[in-house]
ZAMARGU-4260 file (C-alpha; in steps of 0.2 Angstrom, whole numbers, plus 5000, padded with zeros to 4 digits):
<rodrens>
0) 5138/5017/4872 | 5152/5007/4870 | 5164/5022/4871 | 5155/5029/4886 | 5156/5012/4895
5) 5175/5010/4892 | 5177/5028/4900 | 5168/5023/4915 | 5177/5007/4917 | 5193/5018/4915
10) 5186/5028/4930 | 5184/5012/4940 | 5165/5011/4942 | 5158/4996/4952 | 5141/4997/4946
15) 5131/5004/4931 | 5112/5009/4930 | 5106/5009/4912 | 5091/5021/4912 | 5077/5016/4899
20) 5063/5026/4907 | 5052/5035/4894 | 5061/5026/4880 | 5049/5021/4868 | 5061/5010/4858
25) 5067/5012/4840 | 5080/5001/4830 | 5078/4982/4834 | 5096/4980/4828 | 5103/4992/4840
30) 5093/4984/4855 | 5102/4968/4850 | 5119/4976/4848 | 5117/4985/4864 | 5112/4970/4873
35) 5127/4961/4866 | 5138/4974/4877 | 5132/4965/4892 | 5132/4946/4888 | 5144/4935/4880
40) 5134/4929/4865 | 5117/4921/4861 | 5099/4924/4857 | 5091/4941/4861 | 5074/4941/4853
45) 5063/4929/4844 | 5051/4935/4830 | 5035/4926/4824 | 5031/4929/4806 | 5012/4929/4799
50) 5014/4912/4793 | 5020/4906/4810 | 5038/4905/4806 | 5050/4909/4820 | 5067/4919/4817
55) 5080/4921/4830 | 5091/4937/4831 | 5107/4934/4841 | 5122/4943/4848 | 5136/4935/4839
60) 5150/4943/4847 | 5158/4933/4861 | 5165/4948/4869 | 5157/4955/4885 | 5162/4974/4886
65) 5155/4976/4904 | 5151/4961/4916 | 5150/4970/4932 | 5134/4974/4942 | 5120/4981/4931
70) 5102/4989/4935 | 5090/4993/4921 | 5079/5006/4926 | 5062/5005/4917 | 5045/5013/4917
75) 5027/5010/4911 | 5034/5021/4896 | 5048/5008/4891 | 5042/5000/4875 | 5047/4990/4860
80) 5065/4988/4858 | 5068/4995/4875 | 5058/4980/4882 | 5067/4968/4871 | 5084/4974/4879
85) 5077/4974/4897 | 5069/4957/4894 | 5084/4949/4886 | 5095/4955/4900 | 5083/4948/4913
90) 5081/4931/4904 | 5100/4930/4905 | 5100/4935/4923 | 5112/4948/4918 | 5103/4964/4925
95) 5091/4968/4940 | 5075/4977/4933 | 5070/4992/4944 | 5056/5004/4941 | 5037/5003/4938
100) 5028/4986/4940 | 5030/4983/4921 | 5035/4991/4905 | 5023/4996/4890 | 5019/4979/4883
105) 5022/4984/4865 | 5027/4967/4857 | 5021/4968/4839 | 5028/4975/4823 | 5017/4986/4811
110) 5019/4991/4793 | 5010/5003/4782 | 5004/4997/4766 | 4999/5010/4753 | 4982/5005/4745
115) 4985/5015/4728 | 4999/5002/4722 | 4989/4988/4729 | 4973/4993/4719 | 4984/4997/4703
120) 4991/4979/4703 | 4973/4972/4705 | 4965/4983/4691 | 4955/4993/4703 | 4952/5011/4697
125) 4954/5026/4709 | 4953/5045/4706 | 4961/5050/4722 | 4974/5044/4734 | 4965/5030/4744
130) 4977/5031/4759 | 4985/5016/4767 | 4983/5001/4779 | 4993/4999/4795 | 4994/4981/4798
135) 5003/4970/4811 | 5015/4958/4803 | 5027/4951/4818 | 5027/4948/4836 | 5041/4948/4848
140) 5046/4935/4861 | 5061/4935/4873 | 5074/4922/4874 | 5064/4912/4887 | 5049/4911/4875
145) 5038/4924/4884 | 5030/4938/4873 | 5034/4956/4877 | 5016/4960/4871 | 5003/4965/4884
150) 5013/4960/4899 | 5029/4969/4896 | 5044/4966/4907 | 5040/4965/4925 | 5052/4973/4937
155) 5062/4963/4949 | 5060/4977/4961 | 5045/4988/4958 | 5045/5006/4965 | 5029/5016/4969
160) 5023/5025/4954 | 5009/5036/4948 | 5010/5027/4931 | 5006/5010/4938 | 4988/5016/4942
165) 4986/5027/4926 | 4978/5021/4910 | 4995/5018/4901 | 5001/5003/4893 | 4996/4990/4879
170) 4984/4982/4890 | 4973/4999/4891 | 4972/5000/4872 | 4957/4993/4862 | 4958/4975/4857
175) 4977/4972/4860 | 4984/4955/4854 | 4986/4943/4869 | 5001/4938/4878 | 5008/4921/4874
180) 5023/4909/4874 | 5034/4900/4862 | 5047/4887/4865 | 5062/4895/4873 | 5078/4899/4862
185) 5094/4890/4865 | 5104/4901/4878 | 5114/4900/4893 | 5108/4910/4908 | 5122/4918/4918
190) 5111/4923/4933 | 5120/4936/4942 | 5105/4942/4952 | 5094/4927/4959 | 5104/4924/4975
195) 5103/4942/4980 | 5086/4947/4975 | 5077/4943/4991 | 5089/4953/5002 | 5090/4968/4989
200) 5070/4969/4989 | 5069/4969/5008 | 5082/4983/5010 | 5074/4993/4996 | 5056/4991/5004
205) 5063/4997/5021 | 5072/5012/5012 | 5056/5017/5002 | 5045/5015/5018 | 5056/5028/5027
210) 5060/5040/5012 | 5050/5056/5014 | 5048/5060/4996 | 5042/5043/4993 | 5029/5045/5006
215) 5023/5060/4997 | 5022/5049/4982 | 5011/5037/4990 | 4999/5051/4996 | 4999/5057/4977
220) 4995/5039/4971 | 4980/5038/4984 | 4973/5055/4979 | 4975/5050/4960 | 4965/5034/4964
225) 4952/5044/4973 | 4952/5056/4957 | 4949/5042/4946 | 4935/5034/4956 | 4926/5051/4958
230) 4927/5056/4939 | 4919/5074/4943 | 4926/5091/4946 | 4918/5108/4950 | 4916/5120/4937
235) 4915/5134/4949 | 4929/5146/4947 | 4931/5150/4965 | 4931/5132/4971 | 4943/5128/4956
240) 4955/5142/4962 | 4955/5136/4980 | 4959/5119/4975 | 4973/5125/4965 | 4980/5135/4979
245) 4979/5122/4990 | 4989/5110/4978 | 5002/5124/4977 | 5003/5126/4996 | 5005/5108/4998
250) 5019/5108/4986 | 5028/5122/4994 | 5027/5114/5011 | 5034/5097/5004 | 5048/5108/4996
255) 5053/5116/5013 | 5052/5100/5023 | 5063/5091/5010 | 5076/5106/5010 | 5075/5106/5029
260) 5081/5087/5029 | 5097/5094/5020 | 5100/5078/5011 | 5118/5080/5002 | 5117/5074/4984
265) 5132/5065/4977 | 5143/5074/4964 | 5136/5072/4946 | 5147/5072/4930 | 5140/5074/4913
270) 5151/5064/4902 | 5150/5067/4883 | 5157/5057/4869 | 5170/5071/4867 | 5174/5070/4886
275) 5175/5051/4884 | 5192/5052/4875 | 5200/5064/4887 | 5209/5058/4903 | 5200/5061/4920
280) 5182/5068/4924 | 5175/5084/4919 | 5170/5097/4933 | 5154/5090/4942 | 5138/5100/4936
285) 5131/5112/4947 | 5114/5108/4956 | 5099/5118/4962 | 5086/5110/4974 | 5095/5094/4972
290) 5093/5095/4952 | 5107/5096/4940 | 5107/5112/4930 | 5117/5116/4913 | 5127/5131/4917
295) 5126/5135/4899 | 5108/5137/4898 | 5099/5153/4896 | 5090/5162/4911 | 5073/5157/4902
300) 5078/5139/4900 | 5083/5137/4919 | 5066/5145/4923 | 5057/5133/4912 | 5067/5118/4920
305) 5062/5125/4937 | 5044/5125/4933 | 5043/5109/4924 | 5053/5098/4937 | 5045/5093/4953
310) 5052/5102/4967 | 5047/5089/4979 | 5051/5073/4972 | 5067/5076/4961 | 5071/5059/4955
315) 5067/5046/4968 | 5067/5031/4956 | 5085/5036/4951 | 5091/5038/4968 | 5083/5022/4975
320) 5090/5013/4960 | 5107/5020/4965 | 5104/5013/4983 | 5100/4997/4976 | 5115/4996/4966
325) 5126/5000/4980 | 5118/4986/4991 | 5121/4974/4976 | 5139/4980/4974 | 5142/4977/4993
330) 5133/4960/4993 | 5144/4954/4979 | 5160/4961/4987 | 5157/4959/5006 | 5165/4963/5018
335) 5171/4978/5008 | 5158/4993/5007 | 5159/5001/4990 | 5146/5013/4984 | 5147/5020/4966
340) 5133/5022/4953 | 5134/5027/4936 | 5117/5035/4929
</rodrens>
């Protein structure tokens, strides 16, 4: 990440989008280190032990690799370590969180305890592997003291999403641990975003209301809610085939309408770690139906990509986050108008 960010800064980017959608988390240490690229130093996450003890994990490197405009793009499927990163950057006022209304809400740590060793230590005989227990041993809290459990990280600017009306998230699971607060850690809020938030929300809402593909998304959300409420479906083959054909016809009609708009997509560059050490930018990647394609991919892979990717929506969340970033950059540097996003 540090190598790529240095490369982007060498190309004079004026804003950055960090895309954490569908990112289920991973290494806590990596989340802390990554957060440290965007803040001077300070606590990133607080952890409560079973006995109530609180531990604070901090970024101790005072260097801030990137201090420019930053958007973190999240979804309902951003979880665990991703939420720690997003929550810390939001607490510091360092980044604008954009995407689904909130992230997953996975604010706990589990461990697996093999029962065989436990039984052996306590003199309990067993003639077969008794299995293991998975137990919760820790709970995460943001620098502000708010838990990431259950509520997740709420977006500063929420975009319309099917995931927000689906049964997704920690709150949809059986018997989740509750959300709570602990005392805040000692940190200095930088607050790069608050003064611009009202204007950015207003501009985004106006765009979303007029975007054709997001209008389609609102229609899909309404239909999805209707389907959830109905909870029934025909078992008649003829009726189901007619329904499927109607859905396909609607998709094709939407695709034609969007293509007729002729919206020009910005050039997109795929920068690898290998490219990052070379001067300049690689050739822009080709696109089809407003979607990037890999020239080296086989014909079968390209066909699969076309089948699996929505021909109507493309990636409206990423596009809108780029618009928000452009607004953010412009507000920071008025009266100059500079538009550059790095997905």
